[in-house]
C-alpha positions in Angstrom: -43.2 84.5 37.2 -42.5 82.2 40.2 -38.9 80.6 40.0 -40.5 77.4 41.9 -40.3 74.4 38.6 -43.9 74.1 37.6 -45.5 70.6 38.1 -45.5 70.2 34.1 -41.9 70.8 34.7 -41.7 67.2 36.4 -41.2 64.1 35.2 -45.1 62.2 34.4 -44.9 59.1 36.9 -45.9 55.6 36.5 -48.2 54.4 39.5 -45.5 52.3 40.3 -42.9 55.2 40.6 -40.8 54.3 37.8 -40.3 57.5 35.4 -41.8 57.9 31.7 -39.9 57.3 28.6 -38.9 60.4 27.2 -40.8 59.5 24.0 -44.6 58.5 24.5 -45.9 56.3 21.6 -48.7 57.5 19.0 -51.9 56.3 20.1 -53.1 53.3 18.5 -55.7 54.3 16.0 -56.7 50.7 15.6 -55.0 50.6 11.6 -51.7 49.1 12.8 -48.5 49.7 11.1 -47.8 45.6 9.1 -45.7 43.7 11.0 -41.9 44.3 10.5 -40.9 41.1 8.4 -39.0 38.1 10.4 -35.8 35.8 9.8 -37.6 32.5 8.1 -36.4 29.7 5.5 -36.9 31.3 1.7 -39.3 29.8 -0.6 -39.0 26.9 -1.8 -38.3 27.9 -5.6 -36.1 30.5 -4.3 -33.9 28.3 -2.7 -34.5 25.3 -5.6 -33.0 28.6 -7.8 -29.9 28.7 -5.8 -29.5 24.6 -5.9 -26.2 24.1 -8.3 -27.8 22.6 -11.5 -25.7 19.2 -10.0 -27.0 19.2 -6.7 -30.4 19.8 -8.2 -30.3 16.5 -10.8 -28.2 13.8 -8.5 -30.0 10.6 -8.3 -31.2 9.1 -5.6 -28.2 7.4 -3.2 -25.2 9.0 -5.3 -23.8 9.8 -1.4 -24.5 6.4 0.0 -22.9 5.2 -3.4 -19.8 7.2 -3.2 -19.7 6.5 0.8 -19.4 2.4 0.0 -17.0 3.0 -3.3 -14.7 4.9 -0.5 -15.2 2.3 1.9 -14.3 -0.1 -0.6 -11.4 1.7 -1.8 -9.9 2.1 1.8 -10.3 -1.9 3.0 -8.6 -3.0 -0.4 -5.7 -0.9 0.5 -5.5 -2.8 4.3 -4.0 -6.1 3.6 -1.0 -4.2 0.8 -0.2 -1.3 3.9 -0.4 -4.4 6.3 2.3 -5.6 4.2 4.2 -3.0 3.4 3.8 -1.9 7.2 4.7 -5.2 9.1 7.9 -6.1 6.9 9.4 -2.2 7.0 12.4 -3.4 9.4 13.3 -6.1 7.3 14.1 -4.6 4.0 17.4 -2.5 2.9 19.5 -1.8 -0.4 22.5 -3.7 -1.9 24.8 -1.6 0.4 23.0 -2.0 3.8 22.0 -5.5 4.1 23.2 -8.3 6.4 24.9 -11.2 5.9 22.8 -14.0 5.4 23.3 -17.8 3.9 21.6 -17.7 0.9 20.6 -15.2 -1.6 17.3 -16.1 -2.7 16.1 -14.8 -6.4 12.7 -14.8 -7.6 12.0 -15.3 -11.2 11.0 -12.5 -13.5 10.4 -13.7 -16.6 12.4 -14.7 -19.3 12.6 -12.7 -23.3 12.1 -14.6 -26.6 16.0 -15.1 -26.9 15.4 -16.9 -23.7 17.8 -14.3 -21.5 16.4 -12.4 -18.6 14.6 -9.7 -18.8 15.7 -6.3 -17.5 13.7 -6.4 -14.0 15.2 -10.0 -13.6 18.7 -9.2 -14.4 18.8 -7.0 -11.5 17.5 -8.9 -9.5 20.5 -11.4 -10.4 22.7 -8.6 -10.5 22.1 -7.6 -7.2 22.7 -11.2 -6.2 26.3 -11.0 -7.6 27.1 -8.1 -5.4 25.7 -9.7 -2.2 28.4 -12.7 -3.1 31.3 -10.8 -4.4 30.7 -8.9 -0.9 29.9 -11.6 1.2 27.0 -10.6 2.4 25.8 -14.1 1.3 27.3 -17.4 0.5 24.8 -19.0 -2.0 22.3 -18.5 -4.5 18.8 -20.0 -5.0 17.2 -18.9 -8.1 13.6 -19.5 -8.3 11.7 -19.7 -11.3 9.1 -21.1 -13.9 10.1 -24.6 -16.1 6.9 -26.0 -16.2 8.1 -26.2 -20.3 11.0 -27.6 -21.7 11.4 -24.7 -23.9 11.1 -22.1 -21.1 13.7 -22.5 -18.2 13.9 -19.7 -15.7 16.4 -21.0 -13.5 18.9 -22.2 -15.6 18.8 -18.8 -17.4 19.2 -17.3 -14.0 22.2 -19.5 -13.2 23.9 -18.9 -16.7 23.7 -15.5 -16.0 25.3 -15.3 -12.5 28.4 -17.4 -14.1 28.4 -14.8 -16.5 28.3 -11.8 -13.4 31.0 -14.4 -11.6 29.6 -16.5 -9.7 30.7 -20.1 -9.7 27.8 -22.3 -10.7 28.7 -24.3 -7.9 28.1 -22.0 -5.2 24.6 -21.7 -7.3 21.6 -23.7 -6.5 17.9 -24.2 -8.7 14.4 -24.4 -8.1 12.4 -25.4 -11.4 9.1 -25.2 -9.7 9.1 -21.8 -8.1 5.4 -20.9 -10.3 4.9 -17.8 -7.8 6.1 -15.8 -4.9 4.3 -18.0 -2.1 5.5 -21.3 -4.0 9.2 -19.9 -3.6 9.2 -19.7 -0.1 7.8 -22.6 1.0 9.5 -24.5 -1.2 12.9 -22.4 -0.2 12.4 -23.5 3.3 10.5 -26.9 3.3 12.1 -28.7 -0.2 15.4 -27.2 0.1 15.9 -26.4 3.9 16.5 -22.4 3.7 16.6 -21.1 7.6 17.6 -17.9 7.1 18.4 -15.2 3.6 18.3 -12.7 1.2 14.9 -12.1 -0.5 16.4 -10.3 -3.8 13.3 -8.5 -6.1 12.2 -5.1 -7.0 11.2 -2.8 -4.1 7.4 -3.0 -5.3 7.7 -6.3 -5.5 10.0 -6.6 -1.5 7.2 -6.4 1.0 5.3 -9.4 -0.3 8.3 -11.4 -0.5 9.7 -10.9 2.7 6.2 -11.8 4.5 5.6 -15.0 2.9 8.9 -15.8 2.9 8.8 -15.1 6.9 5.3 -16.6 7.0 7.1 -20.0 5.0 9.9 -19.7 8.2 12.3 -18.0 7.0 14.4 -15.9 8.7 14.0 -13.4 5.6 15.5 -9.8 5.1 14.7 -8.1 1.8 17.0 -6.3 -0.5 15.5 -4.2 -2.9 15.8 -2.6 -6.4 15.0 0.6 -7.4 14.0 -0.2 -10.6 11.4 2.9 -12.0 13.8 4.8 -13.5 15.0 1.3 -15.3 11.6 0.3 -16.2 9.5 3.4 -15.2 5.7 1.4 -16.5 6.7 -1.7 -15.7 7.7 -0.1 -12.4 4.4 1.4 -11.7 2.5 -1.5 -13.1 4.2 -3.4 -10.4 3.2 -1.3 -7.6 -0.5 -1.3 -8.8 -0.5 -4.9 -9.1 0.2 -5.2 -6.0 -2.5 -3.9 -4.4 -4.9 -7.2 -5.4 -1.5 -9.4 -4.8 -1.6 -8.5 -0.9 -4.7 -10.3 -0.7 -3.7 -13.8 -1.5 -0.4 -13.1 0.7 -2.2 -12.0 3.7 -4.1 -15.6 3.2 -0.8 -17.3 2.1 1.2 -16.4 5.2 -1.5 -17.0 7.5 -2.5 -20.7 6.8 0.8 -21.9 5.0 -1.1 -24.0 2.0 1.0 -26.5 0.6 3.0 -25.1 -2.8 2.0 -27.0 -6.6 4.6 -29.4 -6.5 6.0 -31.0 -3.3 8.6 -33.8 -2.3 11.5 -35.0 -0.8 14.3 -32.5 1.0 16.8 -31.7 -1.8 20.3 -31.0 -1.0 21.6 -28.3 -3.5 21.6 -25.6 -1.0 23.7 -27.6 1.4 26.3 -28.1 -1.0 26.4 -25.0 -2.2 27.1 -23.8 0.7 29.6 -26.4 1.7 31.5 -25.8 -1.8 34.4 -23.7 -2.2 34.3 -19.9 -3.0 
């Protein structure tokens, strides 16, 4: 036998010179194999079976309504957030408060026996502390006296007197029916130019913003009332969200208070009185 390889041992050559593959496809018999399945979207019934019941029964427009509700909730927080942000460097505790000539104490209601409520008493305690530590020289108490049987300013003055603040160092505004009324009357009727505004922490941003809007160099001194009156404090924070809307309007447009009148000398006299 010859050692020369047979021509049949050589790899087959295609006309273009490329070698043929090692395995040759079986000749097409005409029957053909079934086409291999290709990936594609599942049939509608199968897709429907895989959807959760919540998705299957979601009414049309639910997503649009959800977006609208979310947008409304965020928009509703904008005024409150603005009040908090713009007054951040004007708020402090009683121990860190800077000197101001006057402390303005906003009313917070009376009990059935005519004495201050817990929240109001805590505000007055802070005002008395500011006076004793000489961080203020006089106090302006402001509250509701729209009927003879309800006299918030006099009750506040009595409380401060019992806490060691002389009556001659306390002026009273009997038409402080709201935070804005108190602030704008303090500036326009009582001539207050700089003051520490005393209230609870949840109310402080709005009170400072409104007094600043009224033209007062305002510093807020807050009371953390959560442990003393938890429910009332939580309610106070919730209430500040809707209350922020009129507050922004009042701070920017400065409407007249319900009652105006001539300038009153009470604060000036309280500042001039001896300690």
